[in-house]
N, C-alpha and C positions, 0 to 999 in steps of 0.2 A: 553342566554345559556352561561354557564361558562366553561363547559367541552367539548372541541373540540376533545379530545382523544377518548371518547366513544360516539358514535352517535346512538341514538334510533330514527330513522326517523319517525316512526309511532306516537310516543308520541309528537314529534314536530309538525307534521301535525295536530294532534288532538288539540294541544294547539292553533295553529293558527286559526283553524276552530272555536274554542270557542271564541277567541278574536274578530273574525269578526261576530260571532253570525249568521253563515250561516245556513239556513234551511236545515234539513237533506234530505228532498224531492228533493231539488235542487241538492244535492250531488248524490243521487241515479240516478236521471235523467241524470246528467252530465256523470257519469260513466256507465250508463245503467247496473247497478249491484244491488245486493241485500244488505239488511241491514247487514246480516252476513258477506258478503264479505268485506264491508266497515269497519266493526268492526275488522276484521282480519288485515286489513291494519293498523289500529291504534295500534294494538298489535305487529306489525312486526318491527324488528330492521332494516331490509333491504327491499327495494322495487325495482322492475325492473325500469329501467330508463324511459320507456314510461309511466308508472304509475306515477312516480315522476314528470315527465314533465306535466302531466295533473293536478296533485295537485298544482304544481307551477303556472299554468295558472289560475286555479279556485280560489286559495287563494291569488293570486297576490303577491307571495313571492318566491324568488329564493332559493329553498331548495338545489340546487346543490352547492351554495356558501358555505354551511356548510362543504361540503366535500373539497372544495378548501381551506378553512381555515385550515382544518385538514392537508392537504398536505403542506401548508406553515409552520405549526408548527412541523409536525412529519415525514416528508419525509427524508430519509437518504441522507446526503450530498455527500458522496463519489460516490454513484451510480448516483446522479444527475449531478455531474461534468462530469462523463464519458458520460452520455447520451446527455448532452448539446452539446458536440463536434460533435456528429453524425448528418448527414444531414437527414432531413425529409420533407415530403410534407404536413405534418399536420400543422395546425395553431400553431404559437408560442405565448405564453403568458408570460408576465412579472410576475415573482414569487413574487417580493418584493413589492407588493401592499398590504399594511396592512389596514384592515378595523378597524373601531372604536372598534368593539368587540374584535379584536385581541389585540389592544393597551390596552384596559381596562383589558383584561385577564392578559397580561404581567405585567402591573402596579400593579394589585392586588397581583400577586406573589411577587413583590418587597415590597409592603406596608405591607403585612402580614408576610414577611420574610420566605415564604415557599421555596423560591429559592433566592440565592444570584444573584447579577448582573452578576457575572462571569458565574454562572451556566446557566443563561438565554442566555447569549451571546453564550456559547458553545452548549447548548442543542438545542436551536431554531435557531441558526445561524443568530441572529439579530445583525447587526453591532453595535459596542460599541457607536459610535457617535449617531446613531439612538435612541438607548435606552436612553442615557442621554438627548437627545433632547426631547423625550417623557416625561421624568421625569420632566424636567423644564417646558415644555409647559402645561402639564396636572396635575401638582402638585396641590393637594388640599390645599386651604388656611388654616393656623393654626387657630384653634378655641379656 
């Protein structure tokens, strides 16, 4: 998945189901639902979290991670700074854990010159040193 900005979760679920070649009867039994209802899920851009959790378990894939990656790339920085200072009883997660998909996405933007390094640093709030470390570490050999 290259575009973390627009998420069509139903299409991603269908793709994963096809990759695993899971029998449709198994899906219907797991959800205790009809063919039409499952097809609607594949067409849906958004799903309830309890349904998404079931899909994550059945297809052994963390579909919530896609939304986490969206937050890493597209959450507003000013609001995040203000919220971080407030106390909460909710679990706290480190935001700056970049998956390989995020790194690949950013490096593709650099390689294709869709965005400059400065644009990436400003828009996605990736530290300059981190970006340059990725470029050096994952640079494709000249052919």
